[in-house]
C-alpha positions as CSV (number, residue, x, y, z in Angstrom):
1,X,44.1,-110.5,-39.2
2,X,41.6,-107.8,-39.5
3,X,43.1,-104.3,-39.2
4,X,42.2,-102.2,-36.3
5,X,41.9,-98.5,-36.5
6,X,41.5,-96.6,-33.2
7,X,38.4,-94.5,-33.2
8,X,38.9,-90.8,-32.8
9,X,36.7,-89.2,-30.1
10,X,34.0,-87.1,-31.7
11,X,34.5,-83.4,-31.3
12,X,31.6,-81.5,-29.7
13,X,29.2,-80.1,-32.3
14,X,29.0,-76.3,-31.8
15,X,26.0,-75.5,-34.0
16,X,23.4,-76.5,-31.4
17,X,25.2,-74.3,-28.8
18,X,25.3,-71.4,-31.3
19,X,21.6,-71.9,-32.2
20,X,20.7,-72.0,-28.5
21,X,22.5,-68.7,-27.8
22,X,20.8,-67.1,-30.8
23,X,17.4,-68.3,-29.6
24,X,18.1,-67.0,-26.1
25,X,19.1,-63.6,-27.4
26,X,16.1,-63.4,-29.7
27,X,13.8,-64.3,-26.8
28,X,15.4,-61.6,-24.6
29,X,14.9,-59.1,-27.4
30,X,11.3,-60.1,-27.9
31,X,10.8,-59.8,-24.1
32,X,12.4,-56.3,-23.8
33,X,11.2,-54.8,-27.1
34,X,7.5,-54.2,-26.3
35,X,8.6,-52.6,-23.0
36,X,11.2,-50.4,-24.7
37,X,8.6,-49.3,-27.2
38,X,5.9,-48.5,-24.7
39,X,5.2,-45.5,-22.4
40,X,5.5,-46.4,-18.8
41,X,3.6,-45.1,-15.7
42,X,4.7,-45.9,-12.1
43,X,1.9,-45.7,-9.5
44,X,2.1,-44.8,-5.8
45,X,1.1,-48.3,-4.8
46,X,4.1,-49.8,-6.6
47,X,2.3,-51.0,-9.7
48,X,3.5,-50.2,-13.2
49,X,1.5,-49.7,-16.4
50,X,3.0,-50.0,-19.9
51,X,1.1,-48.8,-23.0
52,X,0.5,-45.5,-24.9
53,X,-0.2,-42.3,-23.1
54,X,-3.1,-40.8,-25.0
55,X,-4.1,-37.8,-22.9
56,X,-4.2,-36.1,-19.5
57,X,-7.2,-33.9,-18.8
58,X,-9.3,-33.1,-15.7
59,X,-7.0,-35.1,-13.4
60,X,-7.5,-38.3,-15.4
61,X,-4.7,-39.9,-17.4
62,X,-5.8,-42.1,-20.3
63,X,-3.5,-44.9,-21.2
64,X,-4.1,-47.3,-24.2
65,X,-3.0,-50.9,-23.6
66,X,-2.9,-54.0,-25.7
67,X,-4.1,-56.1,-22.8
68,X,-6.9,-54.0,-21.3
69,X,-7.9,-51.4,-23.9
70,X,-8.1,-47.8,-22.6
71,X,-7.3,-47.5,-18.9
72,X,-8.2,-44.4,-16.9
73,X,-5.9,-43.5,-14.0
74,X,-6.4,-40.8,-11.4
75,X,-3.3,-38.6,-11.9
76,X,-2.8,-38.0,-8.2
77,X,-2.0,-41.7,-8.0
78,X,0.9,-41.5,-10.4
79,X,4.4,-41.5,-8.9
80,X,6.2,-40.7,-12.2
81,X,6.0,-41.6,-15.8
82,X,7.9,-41.5,-19.1
83,X,7.1,-41.5,-22.8
84,X,9.0,-42.8,-25.9
85,X,7.8,-39.9,-28.1
86,X,7.4,-36.2,-27.7
87,X,3.9,-35.1,-26.4
88,X,2.2,-31.7,-26.3
89,X,2.1,-30.6,-22.7
90,X,0.5,-27.6,-21.0
91,X,1.1,-26.5,-17.4
92,X,-1.5,-25.3,-14.9
93,X,-1.3,-21.7,-16.1
94,X,-2.0,-22.8,-19.7
95,X,0.5,-20.2,-20.7
96,X,3.4,-22.6,-21.3
97,X,3.3,-25.2,-24.0
98,X,5.9,-27.9,-24.5
99,X,6.7,-30.4,-27.2
100,X,8.7,-32.8,-25.1
101,X,9.3,-36.3,-24.0
102,X,8.5,-37.3,-20.4
103,X,11.5,-38.8,-18.6
104,X,11.2,-40.7,-15.4
105,X,12.3,-38.8,-12.3
106,X,11.9,-39.0,-8.5
107,X,8.5,-39.5,-6.9
108,X,6.1,-36.7,-7.7
109,X,8.4,-35.4,-10.5
110,X,8.9,-35.8,-14.2
111,X,11.6,-34.4,-16.5
112,X,10.5,-32.6,-19.6
113,X,13.0,-33.1,-22.4
114,X,12.3,-31.2,-25.6
115,X,11.3,-27.7,-26.5
116,X,9.1,-25.0,-25.0
117,X,6.9,-22.9,-27.3
118,X,7.5,-19.3,-26.3
119,X,5.8,-16.6,-28.5
120,X,6.1,-18.7,-31.7
121,X,9.8,-19.6,-31.0
122,X,11.0,-22.9,-29.6
123,X,13.4,-22.9,-26.7
124,X,15.2,-26.1,-25.7
125,X,14.1,-27.4,-22.3
126,X,15.3,-30.2,-20.1
127,X,14.2,-29.8,-16.5
128,X,12.2,-31.6,-13.8
129,X,8.7,-30.4,-13.0
130,X,6.2,-31.4,-10.4
131,X,3.4,-33.7,-11.7
132,X,0.9,-31.3,-10.2
133,X,2.1,-28.6,-12.7
134,X,0.9,-30.7,-15.6
135,X,-2.6,-29.7,-16.7
136,X,-3.0,-31.2,-20.2
137,X,-1.1,-33.8,-22.2
138,X,-2.0,-34.9,-25.7
139,X,-0.4,-36.7,-28.6
140,X,0.5,-34.5,-31.5
141,X,-1.5,-35.1,-34.7
142,X,0.8,-34.9,-37.7
143,X,-0.4,-35.1,-41.3
144,X,-0.7,-38.8,-42.0
145,X,1.2,-40.9,-44.5
146,X,-0.9,-44.0,-43.9
147,X,-4.7,-44.1,-44.1
148,X,-6.4,-43.6,-40.7
149,X,-10.1,-44.4,-40.5
150,X,-12.7,-44.0,-37.7
151,X,-16.4,-44.0,-37.5
152,X,-19.5,-44.6,-35.4
153,X,-23.0,-46.0,-35.8
154,X,-26.0,-44.8,-33.7
155,X,-29.3,-46.7,-33.3
156,X,-32.4,-45.9,-31.3
157,X,-35.7,-47.8,-31.5
158,X,-38.9,-47.7,-29.4
159,X,-42.2,-49.4,-29.7
160,X,-45.3,-48.9,-27.5
161,X,-48.5,-50.9,-27.6
162,X,-51.4,-49.5,-25.6
163,X,-54.6,-47.6,-26.5
164,X,-52.5,-46.4,-29.4
165,X,-49.5,-48.1,-31.1
166,X,-46.4,-46.0,-31.5
167,X,-43.1,-46.9,-33.2
168,X,-39.9,-44.8,-33.5
169,X,-36.7,-45.7,-35.2
170,X,-33.6,-43.6,-36.0
171,X,-30.2,-44.7,-37.3
172,X,-27.1,-42.7,-38.2
173,X,-23.7,-43.7,-39.5
174,X,-20.6,-41.5,-40.1
175,X,-17.0,-42.1,-41.0
176,X,-13.8,-40.2,-41.4
177,X,-10.7,-41.2,-43.4
178,X,-7.4,-39.2,-43.5
179,X,-4.4,-39.6,-45.7
180,X,-1.6,-37.1,-46.0
181,X,-3.2,-33.7,-46.8
182,X,-6.7,-35.1,-47.4
183,X,-9.6,-35.7,-45.1
184,X,-12.8,-37.4,-46.2
185,X,-16.0,-37.3,-44.1
186,X,-19.2,-39.0,-45.0
187,X,-22.5,-39.7,-43.2
188,X,-26.0,-40.9,-43.6
189,X,-29.1,-40.9,-41.4
190,X,-32.7,-42.3,-41.4
191,X,-35.6,-41.5,-39.1
192,X,-39.2,-42.7,-39.0
193,X,-41.9,-42.1,-36.4
194,X,-45.4,-43.6,-36.6
195,X,-48.4,-43.3,-34.3
196,X,-51.1,-45.8,-35.1
197,X,-51.3,-45.4,-38.9
198,X,-50.2,-41.8,-38.9
199,X,-46.6,-41.3,-40.0
200,X,-45.2,-38.2,-38.3
201,X,-41.6,-38.5,-39.4
202,X,-40.1,-40.2,-42.4
203,X,-36.9,-38.9,-43.9
204,X,-33.3,-39.8,-44.8
205,X,-30.2,-37.8,-45.6
206,X,-26.6,-38.2,-46.7
207,X,-23.6,-35.9,-46.9
208,X,-19.9,-35.9,-48.0
209,X,-17.1,-33.5,-47.2
210,X,-13.6,-33.4,-48.6
211,X,-10.9,-31.2,-47.0
212,X,-7.5,-30.5,-48.5
213,X,-5.1,-29.1,-46.0
214,X,-3.0,-26.2,-47.2
215,X,-1.1,-25.9,-43.9
216,X,-1.3,-27.8,-40.6
217,X,-4.5,-25.9,-39.8
218,X,-5.9,-24.1,-42.9
219,X,-7.7,-26.2,-45.5
220,X,-10.0,-25.9,-48.5
221,X,-13.3,-27.7,-48.3
222,X,-15.8,-29.1,-50.7
223,X,-19.1,-30.7,-49.7
224,X,-22.4,-32.1,-50.9
225,X,-25.5,-33.0,-49.0
226,X,-29.0,-34.3,-49.7
227,X,-32.1,-34.8,-47.6
228,X,-35.4,-36.4,-48.6
229,X,-38.5,-36.0,-46.6
230,X,-41.8,-37.9,-47.2
231,X,-43.9,-35.9,-44.8
232,X,-43.1,-32.2,-45.1
233,X,-44.1,-30.0,-48.0
234,X,-40.4,-29.1,-48.4
235,X,-39.5,-32.6,-49.3
236,X,-36.1,-32.3,-51.0
237,X,-33.0,-30.3,-50.0
238,X,-29.8,-30.6,-52.0
239,X,-26.7,-28.4,-51.5
240,X,-23.1,-28.3,-52.6
241,X,-20.4,-25.7,-52.1
242,X,-16.8,-25.0,-51.6
243,X,-14.7,-22.6,-49.6
244,X,-11.9,-22.1,-47.0
245,X,-11.7,-23.6,-43.5
246,X,-9.6,-23.5,-40.4
247,X,-8.9,-26.3,-37.9
248,X,-8.3,-24.5,-34.6
249,X,-7.3,-27.7,-32.8
250,X,-7.5,-31.5,-33.3
251,X,-6.1,-33.7,-30.6
252,X,-7.0,-36.4,-28.1
253,X,-9.1,-33.9,-26.1
254,X,-11.3,-32.8,-29.0
255,X,-11.4,-30.8,-32.2
256,X,-12.9,-27.5,-33.5
257,X,-13.1,-26.2,-37.1
258,X,-14.9,-23.5,-39.0
259,X,-15.5,-23.2,-42.7
260,X,-17.2,-20.7,-45.0
261,X,-18.7,-21.9,-48.2
262,X,-20.3,-20.5,-51.4
263,X,-22.5,-22.9,-53.2
264,X,-25.8,-23.9,-54.9
265,X,-29.0,-24.9,-53.1
266,X,-31.9,-26.8,-54.6
267,X,-35.3,-27.0,-52.9
268,X,-38.0,-29.4,-54.1
269,X,-41.7,-29.4,-53.0
270,X,-44.4,-32.1,-52.6
271,X,-46.4,-30.5,-55.5
272,X,-43.4,-31.2,-57.8
273,X,-42.3,-27.6,-57.8
274,X,-38.7,-26.6,-57.2
275,X,-36.3,-23.7,-57.0
276,X,-32.5,-23.2,-56.9
277,X,-30.3,-20.4,-55.8
278,X,-26.8,-19.5,-54.7
279,X,-26.1,-19.2,-51.0
280,X,-23.3,-18.5,-48.5
281,X,-22.9,-20.6,-45.4
282,X,-20.9,-21.0,-42.2
283,X,-20.2,-24.5,-40.9
284,X,-18.8,-25.6,-37.6
285,X,-17.7,-28.9,-36.0
286,X,-16.9,-29.0,-32.3
287,X,-16.2,-32.0,-30.0
288,X,-14.8,-32.1,-26.5
289,X,-13.8,-35.2,-24.6
290,X,-14.0,-35.2,-20.8
291,X,-12.6,-37.4,-18.0
292,X,-10.3,-39.5,-20.1
293,X,-12.7,-39.7,-23.1
294,X,-15.4,-41.2,-20.9
295,X,-17.8,-38.4,-21.9
296,X,-18.0,-36.7,-25.3
297,X,-19.8,-33.4,-25.9
298,X,-20.3,-32.3,-29.5
299,X,-22.1,-29.9,-31.8
300,X,-22.0,-29.5,-35.5
301,X,-24.1,-27.7,-38.1
302,X,-24.5,-25.1,-40.7
303,X,-26.3,-21.8,-41.1
304,X,-26.7,-20.4,-44.6
305,X,-28.3,-17.4,-46.3
306,X,-29.3,-17.1,-50.0
307,X,-27.6,-14.5,-52.0
308,X,-30.9,-13.6,-53.6
309,X,-34.5,-13.3,-52.1
310,X,-35.4,-16.9,-52.4
311,X,-35.4,-17.4,-48.6
312,X,-34.4,-15.7,-45.4
313,X,-32.1,-18.3,-43.9
314,X,-31.6,-22.0,-43.3
315,X,-30.3,-23.6,-40.1
316,X,-29.3,-27.2,-39.6
317,X,-27.6,-28.4,-36.4
318,X,-27.0,-31.2,-34.1
319,X,-25.8,-31.3,-30.4
320,X,-25.3,-34.3,-28.2
321,X,-23.6,-36.0,-25.3
322,X,-22.1,-39.5,-25.4
323,X,-21.2,-41.7,-22.4
324,X,-18.6,-44.3,-23.5
325,X,-19.4,-47.5,-21.6
326,X,-16.5,-49.3,-23.3
327,X,-13.9,-48.6,-26.0
328,X,-16.5,-49.3,-28.7
329,X,-20.0,-48.9,-27.1
330,X,-21.6,-45.7,-25.9
331,X,-25.0,-44.4,-24.7
332,X,-26.0,-41.1,-26.2
333,X,-28.6,-38.3,-26.2
334,X,-28.8,-35.8,-28.9
335,X,-31.0,-33.0,-30.3
336,X,-31.3,-32.1,-34.0
337,X,-32.9,-29.0,-35.5
338,X,-33.7,-28.3,-39.2
339,X,-35.2,-24.9,-40.0
340,X,-35.8,-23.1,-43.3
341,X,-37.4,-19.7,-43.1
342,X,-38.7,-17.4,-45.9
343,X,-38.9,-20.0,-48.7
344,X,-42.1,-21.0,-50.5
345,X,-42.7,-23.6,-47.9
346,X,-41.1,-23.1,-44.5
347,X,-39.7,-26.0,-42.4
348,X,-39.3,-26.2,-38.7
349,X,-38.4,-29.7,-37.5
350,X,-36.9,-30.7,-34.1
351,X,-35.8,-34.3,-33.3
352,X,-34.7,-35.7,-29.9
353,X,-33.0,-39.0,-29.7
354,X,-31.4,-41.4,-27.3
355,X,-29.9,-44.9,-27.9
356,X,-26.8,-47.0,-28.3
357,X,-23.8,-46.2,-30.4
358,X,-20.9,-48.2,-31.7
359,X,-17.5,-46.7,-32.5
360,X,-14.5,-48.0,-34.4
């Protein structure tokens, strides 16, 4: 007779259950992690925003989000808020500066948890303050280990066909890269203006600046620039120099720096003549963002004086206003002035421009 062996009931297999629990935990972590790593803003209407607090200025809170880009929030609509990292905070008197985290508190309040800068010394602070006491909030800019790059491209073009034909085109590109103690800045521009067959403006230029930070604010600068003009008698300007500089501030609300350079200047003329001399110059670079970076006011330039009697002075500057339509597109107006006085051939050139800009 065939043998009969009773079957043993199969034991439940635990691996699927363990895998299911692991998946569930991982899903929970993935769900909670982005929230835990984001700054949070609670609004008076019950809504909540998560993202990165970039700045508070002029009653507008700028929040960067992955789902909607930069979002501007009227600060009087904020119930409370919190940050995952320490921010630079100033109160309404602008006398007190804090380097502190924002910790959620009752409606209309926030707790500052960090240090208060008092006469160059840092005093621990952990206390609630009214939101109305906060005047400015920015993210601290430390010296970077990774490369950070930003830039912009501006373009304006105009063509008119009537009793006379006119055509104007101007383009400019600039970029900045930072890594550790080094900052690289480069730019190039081109402009051409033609009325019928008469070319009124036709020039291009390029420049490069290298800063090496000695402290958080002091740096040593080297720069080189070149401009080529096909209309003016002074048709070539080349300059290079080096010297100390100071970064007064550089944060989400703007930046301001000054540098003093000693260098060499070369002038070339349309008749193939040229001259070269040493010169001292003062350079500035100022930018201020308003209403949550919706507006950008800036000016930059250089004034120099030869160390000999080759010329009286040279002045090159640009000032403008940008309206940021989106995170990457802006409308701009700007004014540029290039003036050389006392050289063999003087130069007095003014340029007005308006157009569309792209930032990255």
